[in-house]
C-alpha positions in Angstrom: -124.9 45.2 -33.9 -122.3 42.3 -33.6 -118.6 43.5 -33.0 -117.6 41.9 -36.5 -120.2 43.8 -38.3 -119.5 47.0 -36.6 -115.7 46.6 -37.5 -117.0 46.1 -41.1 -119.1 49.0 -41.0 -116.4 51.3 -39.9 -113.9 50.0 -42.4 -116.4 50.6 -45.2 -117.3 54.0 -43.9 -113.6 55.0 -43.8 -112.7 53.5 -47.1 -115.7 55.2 -48.9 -113.9 58.6 -48.3 -110.6 57.1 -49.2 -108.8 56.8 -45.8 -105.1 56.3 -46.1 -103.3 53.2 -44.7 -106.1 51.8 -42.8 -105.3 49.1 -40.3 -107.6 47.2 -38.0 -106.1 45.7 -34.8 -107.7 43.0 -32.8 -106.9 43.9 -29.3 -109.4 41.7 -27.6 -106.6 39.6 -25.8 -104.6 42.8 -25.0 -107.2 45.1 -23.3 -110.8 45.3 -22.0 -111.2 48.9 -23.4 -112.5 47.6 -26.8 -112.3 44.8 -29.2 -110.9 46.4 -32.5 -108.8 49.3 -32.9 -108.8 51.1 -36.4 -106.1 53.4 -37.3 -106.0 55.4 -40.5 -104.8 58.7 -41.9 -106.4 61.6 -43.8 -104.6 63.9 -46.1 -105.6 67.2 -44.4 -107.5 68.3 -41.3 -110.6 68.7 -43.5 -110.2 65.1 -44.8 -109.6 63.8 -41.2 -112.9 65.5 -40.1 -114.8 64.2 -43.2 -113.7 60.6 -42.5 -114.6 60.9 -38.6 -118.0 62.5 -39.4 -118.7 59.8 -42.0 -118.1 57.1 -39.7 -120.1 58.6 -36.8 -123.1 59.4 -39.3 -123.1 55.8 -40.7 -122.9 54.3 -37.1 -125.9 56.6 -36.0 -127.9 55.5 -39.1 -127.4 51.9 -38.1 -128.8 52.8 -34.6 -125.5 52.1 -32.9 -126.2 53.2 -29.3 -122.8 54.7 -28.4 -121.1 57.1 -30.6 -118.6 59.4 -29.2 -116.0 61.7 -30.9 -113.1 63.5 -29.4 -110.6 65.8 -31.0 -113.0 67.0 -33.8 -112.1 70.7 -32.9 -108.6 70.5 -34.3 -108.9 67.7 -36.5 -105.4 66.5 -36.3 -106.3 63.3 -34.5 -110.1 62.5 -34.1 -111.1 59.5 -32.1 -114.5 57.9 -32.9 -115.5 55.5 -30.1 -118.2 53.1 -31.0 -117.8 50.9 -27.9 -116.5 47.6 -29.3 -114.6 49.5 -32.2 -112.5 52.6 -31.6 -111.3 54.4 -34.7 -108.2 56.8 -34.8 -108.2 59.1 -37.7 -105.0 61.0 -37.9 -102.9 63.3 -40.0 -99.9 61.3 -41.4 -97.2 63.4 -39.2 -99.3 63.0 -36.0 -99.7 59.2 -36.8 -96.0 58.7 -37.2 -95.3 60.6 -34.0 -97.7 58.6 -31.8 -97.2 55.4 -33.6 -100.2 53.5 -32.1 -99.4 50.4 -34.2 -96.1 49.8 -32.4 -97.4 51.0 -29.0 -99.5 47.8 -28.8 -96.6 45.5 -29.8 -94.9 45.3 -26.3 -98.3 44.6 -24.8 -98.8 41.7 -27.2 -95.3 40.2 -26.5 -95.7 40.5 -22.7 -99.2 38.9 -22.9 -97.7 36.0 -25.0 -94.8 35.4 -22.5 -97.1 35.2 -19.6 -99.1 32.3 -21.1 
């Protein structure tokens, strides 16, 4: 599956279960780890787990060859790694504390200055 199609699949899977404040960040120029990072919140640990499980299930149903989840024991922050797309599904207070969106900003600025 193409990266853009995988990103759309992930966004749709998360939005189907009403993910909160979903953000997709293109990190291709910032890292070689992944192409897109998706960050969203769930209302409770149960909602976070449901969002992550739904995404993993949809990816597997589309025969995505690599689907890996971390954090699905506590369900405060679950990472669903699809290779080219990595989704972070978090409780709002955990998301606010780690502030991943802002974490990438200094990297972006440094890369732009080096060009």
